[in-house]
Each structure stands twice: as C-alpha cells, then as structure tokens.
C-alpha positions as CSV (number, residue, x, y, z in Angstrom):
1,S,-92.7,30.8,-51.8
2,M,-95.8,28.9,-52.9
3,H,-98.0,31.7,-51.7
4,S,-96.5,34.4,-53.8
5,S,-96.8,32.3,-57.0
6,E,-100.5,31.9,-56.3
7,G,-100.9,35.6,-56.0
8,H,-99.1,36.1,-59.3
9,L,-101.5,33.7,-61.1
10,G,-104.4,35.6,-59.7
11,T,-103.1,38.8,-61.1
12,A,-102.6,37.3,-64.6
13,E,-106.2,36.0,-64.6
14,F,-107.5,39.4,-63.5
15,V,-105.6,41.2,-66.3
16,E,-106.9,38.6,-68.8
17,S,-110.5,39.2,-67.7
18,I,-110.1,43.0,-68.1
19,D,-108.7,42.5,-71.6
20,L,-111.8,40.3,-72.5
21,Q,-114.1,43.0,-71.2
22,R,-112.4,45.7,-73.2
23,L,-112.6,43.5,-76.3
24,A,-116.3,42.9,-75.8
25,L,-116.8,46.6,-75.4
26,E,-114.9,47.4,-78.6
27,N,-117.1,44.8,-80.4
28,V,-120.2,46.5,-79.2
29,K,-118.9,50.0,-80.2
30,S,-118.0,48.6,-83.7
31,A,-121.5,47.1,-84.1
32,L,-123.1,50.4,-83.0
33,T,-121.0,52.3,-85.6
34,L,-121.9,49.8,-88.3
35,L,-125.7,50.1,-87.5
36,D,-125.5,53.9,-87.4
37,E,-123.5,54.4,-90.6
38,N,-125.9,52.1,-92.5
39,K,-129.1,53.3,-90.9
40,L,-129.9,49.7,-89.8
41,N,-132.6,48.8,-87.3
42,P,-131.0,46.2,-84.8
43,S,-134.2,44.1,-84.7
44,E,-134.3,43.9,-88.5
45,T,-130.6,43.1,-88.8
46,L,-129.2,39.6,-88.9
47,F,-125.6,39.2,-87.8
48,I,-123.8,35.9,-88.8
49,D,-120.5,35.1,-87.2
50,D,-118.4,32.1,-86.1
51,T,-117.1,33.9,-83.0
52,K,-119.3,33.5,-79.9
53,Q,-118.0,36.7,-78.4
54,H,-119.1,38.7,-81.4
55,I,-122.5,37.1,-81.3
56,L,-122.9,38.0,-77.6
57,A,-121.9,41.6,-78.3
58,A,-124.5,41.8,-81.1
59,E,-127.2,40.3,-78.9
60,K,-126.6,43.0,-76.3
61,L,-127.6,45.5,-78.9
62,G,-130.8,43.7,-79.8
63,I,-129.5,42.4,-83.1
64,Q,-130.8,39.1,-84.5
65,T,-127.8,36.7,-84.5
66,Y,-126.9,33.4,-86.0
67,W,-123.8,31.6,-84.7
68,L,-122.1,29.8,-87.5
69,D,-120.7,26.4,-86.3
70,L,-117.8,25.9,-88.8
71,S,-117.4,22.3,-87.7
72,K,-120.9,21.6,-89.2
73,E,-121.6,24.2,-91.9
74,N,-120.2,27.1,-93.8
75,L,-121.6,30.5,-94.8
76,L,-122.6,29.3,-98.3
77,D,-124.8,26.5,-96.8
78,L,-127.1,29.1,-95.3
79,F,-128.0,30.6,-98.7
80,E,-128.8,27.4,-100.5
C-alpha cells in the first residue's frame, strides 16, 4: 500500500542520518588524535579542507578552519 512505502522511506532517511552522525563523530575523534599526537593547540591550528563536514568537525574542537572551495581556488593558491 501507499502507506507502507512512506514508512519505508522514513526508515531509510533515519538510517542515513545515523550514518552521518557516526561519520561526524569519527572525524572529531580523528582530529583529536591528530592534535594529541602532534601536541597541537586547537586555537593555534589551521585546518584546510574541501569537505564541509570535516570543517564542521574541526570547528567543534575549536580549531581554526578554512574551507577550500575547489571551484574557485586550489591549495597552492593559498600559499602564493
């Protein structure tokens, strides 16, 4: 029936949102490990990435971020 397919779609969206949350959490854990291993101070660390999700994870930890918009620039442009 129409109703059961709507319920199915809702489940798929829910599962996807859980996966995204898990991914964000893993990004935060990875960033924490990186900071710790290299004795970096978050507020003195600049994180450059082209993935918005990675930027948001870094911002949660108080890291300075720069979102690289690859449609307009590349990494080398920043160091000229």
